[in-house]
C-alpha positions, -999 to 999 in steps of 0.1 A, spaced: -249 629 617 -273 624 589 -283 587 586 -274 571 552 -303 560 531 -305 523 527 -304 510 491 -338 500 479 -344 463 476 -369 446 454 -391 427 478 -400 402 450 -364 392 448 -355 394 485 -385 375 498 -377 337 500 -414 328 499 -418 347 466 -388 331 451 -400 296 462 -434 304 447 -419 315 414 -397 284 412 -427 262 418 -446 281 391 -418 277 366 -416 240 374 -453 235 369 -452 253 336 -422 232 324 -441 201 333 -471 213 313 -450 221 283 -434 186 283 -466 167 290 -489 186 267 -463 188 240 -457 151 241 -494 143 238 -498 167 209 -467 155 192 -479 118 192 -513 129 179 -498 149 151 -475 120 141 -504 96 137 -519 119 111 -487 128 92 -466 97 93 -477 80 60 -472 113 42 -437 117 58 -428 82 46 -437 91 10 -417 124 14 -386 107 26 -387 81 -2 -391 108 -28 -362 128 -13 -338 98 -10 -339 86 -46 -304 82 -61 -293 111 -82 -272 90 -107 -302 68 -117 -336 75 -133 -361 85 -107 -382 56 -95 -412 77 -86 -429 102 -109 -444 120 -79 -461 116 -45 -491 97 -58 -469 72 -78 -447 67 -47 -478 61 -26 -492 36 -51 -459 17 -55 -453 16 -18 -488 3 -10 -486 -23 -38 -452 -35 -25 -458 -36 12 -494 -26 19 -507 5 36 -491 -8 68 -457 -3 51 -463 35 51 -461 33 89 -427 15 87 -405 27 116 -433 46 134 -422 34 168 -391 56 169 -410 87 155 -437 83 182 -410 87 209 -393 113 187 -425 133 181 -432 134 218 -396 146 226 -395 170 197 -428 188 204 -422 188 242 -387 203 236 -401 229 212 -428 243 235 -406 241 266 -376 258 250 -399 284 233 -413 294 267 -378 295 282 -366 316 253 -395 341 258 -385 344 295 -349 351 285 -360 378 260 -383 394 286 -355 396 311 -331 410 285 -357 436 276 -365 446 311 -401 432 310 -420 415 337 -431 379 336 -463 376 316 -457 408 296 -465 404 259 -435 403 236 -435 420 202 -438 397 172 -401 400 163 -391 387 197 -415 358 194 -399 349 160 -365 351 177 -377 329 205 -389 304 179 -355 303 163 -338 298 196 -363 269 203 -356 253 170 -318 254 173 -319 237 207 -344 211 195 -323 202 164 -297 186 186 -323 162 201 -340 156 168 -312 147 145 -305 111 159 -343 104 160 -348 115 124 -318 95 113 -332 63 127 -367 72 113 -353 78 78 -332 47 77 -363 27 86 -385 43 60 -362 40 30 -349 4 29 -380 -7 10 -366 11 -21 -334 -10 -22 -354 -42 -21 -378 -33 -49 -350 -27 -74 -317 -47 -72 -300 -21 -93 -304 5 -65 -276 8 -40 -283 -4 -5 -290 23 20 -264 22 48 -262 -16 46 -299 -21 56 -320 -37 29 -343 -61 47 -380 -56 44 -386 -49 80 -359 -32 101 -362 -25 138 -350 7 155 -324 -14 174 -311 -28 142 -306 7 127 -290 20 159 -266 -10 160 -257 -5 124 -250 32 127 -229 28 158 -209 -1 143 -202 19 111 -197 54 124 -196 54 162 -216 77 184 -210 108 162 -228 89 133 -261 96 150 -257 133 143 -251 128 106 -272 155 89 -271 179 119 -264 209 97 -296 203 77 -317 197 108 -302 228 125 -310 251 95 -345 236 90 -354 237 127 -339 272 134 -356 289 104 -386 266 103 -395 269 139 -391 307 138 -416 306 109 -438 281 128 -442 300 160 -440 334 143 -468 327 118 -489 311 145 -486 341 168 -492 365 139 -524 348 127 -536 343 162 -530 380 169 -549 390 138 -579 369 147 -579 383 183 -576 418 171 -607 414 150 -627 398 178 -616 426 201 -634 451 179 -667 435 190 -655 433 227 -634 465 232 -635 461 270 -615 428 269 -577 426 265 -562 405 237 -548 381 263 -583 374 277 -598 366 243 -602 329 234 -603 320 198 -631 297 185 -619 263 175 -620 269 137 -597 299 141 -574 279 163 -571 253 136 -565 278 109 -537 294 129 -520 261 135 -525 250 98 -508 281 84 -480 277 109 -474 241 97 -473 251 61 -449 280 68 -425 257 87 -423 232 59 -422 253 28 -396 280 35 -367 258 46 -377 226 27 -344 224 7 -324 219 40 -347 190 49 -342 174 14 -304 176 18 -306 163 53 -326 133 43 -302 124 15 -272 126 39 -289 105 65 -301 77 40 -270 77 18 -238 57 20 -204 71 32 -178 77 5 -154 49 -5 -130 62 22 -156 63 49 -160 101 48 -194 117 54 -206 139 26 -209 175 37 -241 196 36 -227 218 8 -214 188 -13 -248 171 -13 -266 203 -20 -244 212 -49 -247 176 -64 -285 177 -61 -286 211 -77 -264 201 -106 -285 169 -113 -321 182 -107 -319 219 -101 -344 237 -78 -370 211 -85 -348 184 -69 -344 205 -37 -382 207 -34 -389 171 -43 -419 159 -21 -426 194 -9 -463 194 -20 -472 164 0 -452 176 30 -469 210 31 -503 193 26 -498 169 55 -483 196 78 -515 216 78 -538 192 97 -509 179 118 -498 214 130 -534 225 135 -539 195 158 -507 201 177 -513 238 185 -550 232 193 -543 203 217 -515 222 235 -535 255 238 -567 238 250 -548 216 275 -531 247 289 -565 264 292 -581 234 309 -552 230 334 -546 267 339 -533 273 374 
């Protein structure tokens, strides 16, 4: 009798030593994503936080009263006059932890999403993905990160805004917190007492839309600009592959800066609505306003300009912050390459 041919077996899958090695590699890469992302996130937050405070205060002005601030510079001037420059760092303790968690989660989930897309496309580990797939991986990363980020941003926004309610007694108090200095624990206790555990995810829809679309633009534009720079450098070094080419520091910074501006501008209205939901009161019946209700009210009162209130200062501060984040992560990965 003719012997039956044995089915072919992929030795890379069947070999326990290979599987163990791959598992270890994935664990090391995950640790790098979390560690490097945390360091970069904190560094970026130090740069951007005063601008973020001004942005949130501009976004959170009541619609039914005359605007307190004529623009970012006026908001900055009034805030410093009222509470000093230190007041612009109000609530920074929570965002430091949040920035570390957010950036670590973004880079970790972005790498995992790329692995998922490679597997789905029949590619091997390390194979380059087309730009469209990288954009999709960015969207997947942002959607996951939004769940972690919403409670952190709610606490941050509540700590940044109370200053407004103390400067003008005619303004409504923000979520019952109107003292000049509010600790994260006071905000957490107030939210839990008023709305329970689900209250920490107030504004989740706005965060989800901003992070899903914004992160797709963030990673997508970074990869596109980086690829463009590498392609030009390859013309002078045709023997080298794109993966082997290292960008000079100025080009790394430009790629990160463009990514930051893309992230903030395109989906900025979702962030404005999110901030108003998170810093506003519940209705008289204790019902949370929906994303669409707040968006329609803002559009009726101030139009498109109201949805982009504070956008200029946000885009401006995102350029150096994002440039710093990507440059730190990429250079740390290169320094600790296994």
